[in-house]
Legacy VTK file of the C-alpha trace (Angstrom):
# vtk DataFile Version 3.0
C-alpha trace
ASCII
DATASET POLYDATA
POINTS 326 float
4.326 21.330 23.165
1.676 21.627 20.459
0.876 18.272 18.884
2.289 18.275 15.332
0.013 17.817 12.360
0.922 14.746 10.311
0.347 15.460 6.612
0.122 12.628 4.069
0.547 13.947 0.516
1.309 12.707 -2.978
-0.218 12.037 -6.365
-3.598 10.455 -6.896
-3.768 6.644 -6.539
-0.694 6.409 -4.300
-2.668 5.154 -1.287
-2.841 8.307 0.827
-6.254 7.560 2.343
-5.210 4.095 3.505
-2.008 5.295 5.137
-3.847 8.172 6.800
-6.248 5.684 8.387
-3.367 3.466 9.529
-1.630 6.444 11.133
-4.854 7.691 12.710
-5.312 4.299 14.363
-1.722 4.142 15.610
-1.463 7.783 16.697
-5.022 8.266 17.991
-5.726 10.746 15.236
-8.513 12.271 13.205
-8.374 12.886 9.454
-8.701 16.307 7.826
-9.297 16.147 4.070
-7.123 18.240 1.703
-8.610 17.074 -1.605
-10.539 19.991 -3.089
-13.001 17.792 -4.979
-13.855 15.740 -1.895
-15.233 18.889 -0.315
-18.285 18.440 -2.550
-21.312 16.568 -1.266
-22.335 13.725 -3.557
-19.066 13.629 -5.514
-18.026 10.270 -4.133
-17.182 7.702 -6.798
-15.283 10.057 -9.079
-13.148 11.429 -6.231
-12.405 8.019 -4.651
-13.901 9.332 -1.417
-13.974 6.729 1.335
-17.519 5.734 2.243
-18.382 6.134 5.954
-18.193 2.377 6.499
-14.643 2.361 5.065
-13.322 4.937 7.532
-12.727 2.418 10.360
-14.523 4.627 12.836
-11.921 7.380 12.428
-13.523 10.863 12.438
-13.099 12.706 9.121
-13.328 16.466 8.579
-13.713 18.677 5.483
-15.691 16.091 3.530
-19.102 16.896 2.013
-19.083 20.536 3.119
-20.063 22.125 -0.226
-22.903 21.753 -2.707
-21.857 21.156 -6.311
-23.213 24.589 -7.240
-20.779 26.306 -4.870
-17.196 27.292 -5.586
-14.406 25.895 -3.444
-12.438 28.658 -1.724
-8.873 28.250 -0.511
-9.461 31.018 2.038
-12.574 29.350 3.467
-10.822 25.990 3.501
-7.810 27.459 5.302
-9.987 28.871 8.074
-12.042 25.689 8.475
-9.080 23.298 8.406
-7.201 25.266 11.048
-10.261 25.253 13.304
-10.402 21.467 12.823
-6.745 21.161 13.841
-7.349 23.050 17.067
-10.508 21.119 17.938
-8.765 17.791 17.300
-5.830 18.853 19.480
-8.192 20.012 22.217
-9.380 16.406 22.420
-5.789 15.262 22.896
-5.699 13.680 19.441
-3.439 14.055 16.404
-4.599 15.899 13.251
-3.867 13.819 10.118
-4.042 16.029 7.021
-4.433 13.998 3.822
-4.883 14.938 0.189
-3.370 15.730 -3.152
-4.523 19.323 -3.685
-1.183 21.014 -3.231
-2.396 24.568 -2.660
-4.933 23.379 -0.076
-2.196 21.499 1.796
-0.001 24.584 1.789
-2.916 26.804 2.850
-3.567 24.540 5.821
0.069 24.264 6.899
1.923 27.395 5.795
1.696 31.145 6.141
-0.382 32.130 3.138
-2.032 35.432 2.376
-5.209 34.687 0.428
-5.762 37.354 -2.258
-9.235 38.912 -2.636
-11.835 37.675 -5.106
-14.447 39.418 -7.231
-17.172 37.160 -8.678
-18.053 39.616 -11.452
-14.449 40.051 -12.541
-13.889 36.304 -12.453
-17.048 35.697 -14.514
-15.821 38.242 -17.067
-12.441 36.525 -17.290
-14.097 33.121 -17.647
-16.270 34.498 -20.453
-13.145 35.926 -22.087
-11.511 32.507 -21.905
-14.529 31.029 -23.662
-14.363 33.722 -26.349
-10.661 33.997 -27.139
-9.476 30.641 -25.787
-7.305 29.570 -22.879
-4.104 29.875 -24.913
-4.687 33.586 -25.579
-5.511 34.184 -21.927
-2.333 32.358 -20.902
-0.324 34.583 -23.273
-1.761 37.596 -21.457
-0.706 36.141 -18.107
2.781 35.395 -19.422
3.140 39.040 -20.387
1.840 40.395 -17.074
3.442 37.887 -14.708
6.080 35.604 -16.282
6.895 33.981 -12.918
3.290 32.897 -12.407
3.045 31.675 -16.009
6.009 29.386 -15.411
4.182 27.729 -12.505
0.759 27.333 -14.136
-0.074 24.777 -16.806
-1.005 26.544 -20.101
-4.265 24.583 -20.266
-5.366 25.214 -16.674
-8.091 27.790 -17.338
-9.189 28.006 -13.716
-5.742 28.932 -12.376
-5.012 31.311 -15.274
-8.280 33.131 -14.587
-7.478 33.270 -10.868
-4.016 34.698 -11.524
-5.379 37.416 -13.796
-8.115 38.185 -11.265
-5.527 38.713 -8.504
-3.357 40.897 -10.731
-6.361 43.066 -11.630
-7.595 43.389 -8.038
-4.285 43.935 -6.248
-2.051 45.515 -8.860
0.588 42.972 -7.834
1.876 39.881 -9.617
-0.003 36.714 -8.737
3.376 35.077 -8.077
3.876 37.483 -5.158
0.949 35.872 -3.340
2.183 32.285 -3.622
2.895 30.751 -0.199
6.274 30.707 1.477
7.383 27.460 3.093
6.855 28.692 6.615
4.770 26.487 8.866
2.268 28.215 11.116
2.143 25.202 13.431
4.351 22.142 14.008
3.897 19.608 11.217
5.476 16.506 9.720
4.977 16.042 5.965
5.029 12.503 4.560
4.960 11.996 0.792
3.934 8.769 -0.939
5.820 7.854 -4.092
5.037 5.128 -6.642
7.037 4.353 -9.822
5.415 6.080 -12.780
4.650 2.863 -14.676
2.945 1.379 -11.623
1.027 4.577 -10.991
-0.201 4.686 -14.586
-1.547 1.149 -14.257
-3.335 2.088 -11.032
-4.835 5.195 -12.614
-6.107 3.274 -15.635
-7.697 0.665 -13.380
-9.209 3.367 -11.148
-10.798 5.187 -14.097
-12.351 1.970 -15.400
-13.501 1.027 -11.911
-15.215 4.372 -11.348
-17.300 4.089 -14.491
-18.049 0.436 -13.790
-18.920 1.315 -10.201
-21.707 3.781 -10.973
-20.092 7.106 -11.851
-22.623 7.804 -14.619
-25.518 7.285 -12.214
-23.822 9.520 -9.649
-23.344 12.275 -12.227
-26.914 11.917 -13.519
-28.130 12.494 -9.953
-25.815 15.482 -9.460
-27.006 17.038 -12.722
-30.513 17.031 -11.243
-29.085 19.054 -8.354
-27.325 21.737 -10.398
-23.951 20.219 -11.280
-23.788 22.160 -14.557
-24.012 25.399 -12.588
-20.881 24.589 -10.607
-17.872 25.912 -12.519
-15.367 23.843 -10.548
-17.387 20.718 -9.776
-18.639 20.205 -13.340
-15.086 20.370 -14.693
-13.599 17.868 -12.245
-11.764 14.950 -13.811
-14.172 12.087 -14.398
-17.223 14.289 -13.966
-16.625 16.321 -17.130
-16.115 13.082 -19.057
-19.234 11.502 -17.560
-21.291 14.567 -18.500
-20.034 14.186 -22.068
-21.318 10.595 -22.114
-24.716 11.586 -20.755
-24.925 14.417 -23.305
-24.155 11.983 -26.115
-20.926 13.768 -27.030
-18.670 10.754 -26.432
-18.804 7.044 -25.756
-18.440 5.220 -22.478
-15.152 3.681 -23.608
-13.726 7.007 -24.762
-14.753 8.676 -21.507
-12.861 6.046 -19.507
-9.766 6.577 -21.661
-10.057 10.374 -21.449
-10.475 10.220 -17.669
-7.377 8.034 -17.295
-5.350 10.343 -19.530
-6.467 13.488 -17.686
-5.734 11.818 -14.339
-2.230 10.850 -15.471
-1.545 14.460 -16.446
-2.921 15.645 -13.115
-0.728 13.145 -11.249
2.359 14.538 -13.013
1.445 18.029 -11.828
0.915 16.747 -8.295
4.303 15.020 -8.332
5.975 18.213 -9.520
4.265 20.317 -6.833
5.042 18.053 -3.898
8.536 17.120 -5.083
9.571 20.770 -4.870
9.001 20.885 -1.098
12.251 19.948 0.692
10.427 19.408 3.985
8.730 16.254 2.728
9.919 12.822 3.852
9.297 10.479 0.926
8.111 6.901 1.384
7.815 4.143 -1.195
4.161 3.193 -1.520
4.513 0.289 -3.967
5.827 -2.217 -1.426
3.220 -4.974 -0.975
4.231 -5.153 2.694
1.768 -2.657 4.127
3.164 -3.087 7.631
6.577 -1.939 6.449
5.107 1.252 4.971
3.230 2.083 8.160
6.303 1.467 10.311
8.424 3.608 7.990
5.862 6.398 8.282
5.787 6.140 12.077
9.579 6.175 12.182
9.609 9.336 10.068
7.103 10.969 12.409
9.152 10.019 15.472
12.377 11.166 13.854
10.942 14.499 12.801
9.285 15.272 16.122
12.016 14.246 18.543
14.818 16.377 17.132
16.011 19.280 19.232
14.115 22.482 18.368
16.131 24.942 16.308
15.558 28.715 16.118
15.182 28.456 12.326
12.830 25.488 12.403
9.817 27.629 11.573
11.548 29.753 8.914
12.893 29.249 5.453
11.356 25.830 4.959
12.699 24.366 8.195
10.767 21.534 9.832
9.189 22.185 13.218
10.581 19.819 15.825
10.062 19.114 19.466
9.599 16.408 22.072
6.241 14.972 20.986
6.454 11.432 19.635
3.893 8.716 18.902
LINES 1 327
326 0 1 2 3 4 5 6 7 8 9 10 11 12 13 14 15 16 17 18 19 20 21 22 23 24 25 26 27 28 29 30 31 32 33 34 35 36 37 38 39 40 41 42 43 44 45 46 47 48 49 50 51 52 53 54 55 56 57 58 59 60 61 62 63 64 65 66 67 68 69 70 71 72 73 74 75 76 77 78 79 80 81 82 83 84 85 86 87 88 89 90 91 92 93 94 95 96 97 98 99 100 101 102 103 104 105 106 107 108 109 110 111 112 113 114 115 116 117 118 119 120 121 122 123 124 125 126 127 128 129 130 131 132 133 134 135 136 137 138 139 140 141 142 143 144 145 146 147 148 149 150 151 152 153 154 155 156 157 158 159 160 161 162 163 164 165 166 167 168 169 170 171 172 173 174 175 176 177 178 179 180 181 182 183 184 185 186 187 188 189 190 191 192 193 194 195 196 197 198 199 200 201 202 203 204 205 206 207 208 209 210 211 212 213 214 215 216 217 218 219 220 221 222 223 224 225 226 227 228 229 230 231 232 233 234 235 236 237 238 239 240 241 242 243 244 245 246 247 248 249 250 251 252 253 254 255 256 257 258 259 260 261 262 263 264 265 266 267 268 269 270 271 272 273 274 275 276 277 278 279 280 281 282 283 284 285 286 287 288 289 290 291 292 293 294 295 296 297 298 299 300 301 302 303 304 305 306 307 308 309 310 311 312 313 314 315 316 317 318 319 320 321 322 323 324 325
């Protein structure tokens, strides 16, 4: 049987990276990143990327694969992540997918048709957003594709532009291209959950820690290497706020507060995305007993992968099962 992928998902600051390392050590695994911002080389502090010395000797994939001037592509990520899965399995090891970028997780795990892109059309739409505002662009999307508008935050310019780009290029609603919950390969999905009040405290502390830990210096260095030219990278949470400080448009203290607030909003969107997937086994990540969390995760993996295979396991959101167990 094909070795199942173990995916660790959830909102930012829930401890995904730590659990992924614990599982990699117990299952003889290798980590595949599914955080879109951690794809960027040099974006370390603001993305909470584990430094090489913090990775416990566990091989990591899909980190530092893009320059900040490049645009992250779900299609390119999908191809690369699936190659990583096969290479890891060929070594007799377990792929551990970890990250909070919901669409990237789904692209790695599920059947997903990636719509085409057109850089010139996208640039025109981005310029239109600058001219008429994101709200007006969102109103256009709501008229053309109400289903997509319901699933996209009104202030998320990047996703609104992408939806309109797909509609223009394909003549189909963007919502028609959203992924079905149909795994292309056996997988077990573990979600980490933390009470909202606790998560907010963690996020506030993380934002302050990033700025205290050298985020401004990191951003100053990245600006020398073209960060402003990267549409996605320059708008990442923490990085946009740090640029504002360096430009003299805001204060250090306000940037920390703005970063924490933006991260809290992002965490709510992550929670909403992952909560909607019925295949996820949820684990409490606020228990100070780390051993208990790891054992609960291992039990969930064993339970999910030792059930008798069902004909519908790969369809309609069913979980792949089989005889493999850690």
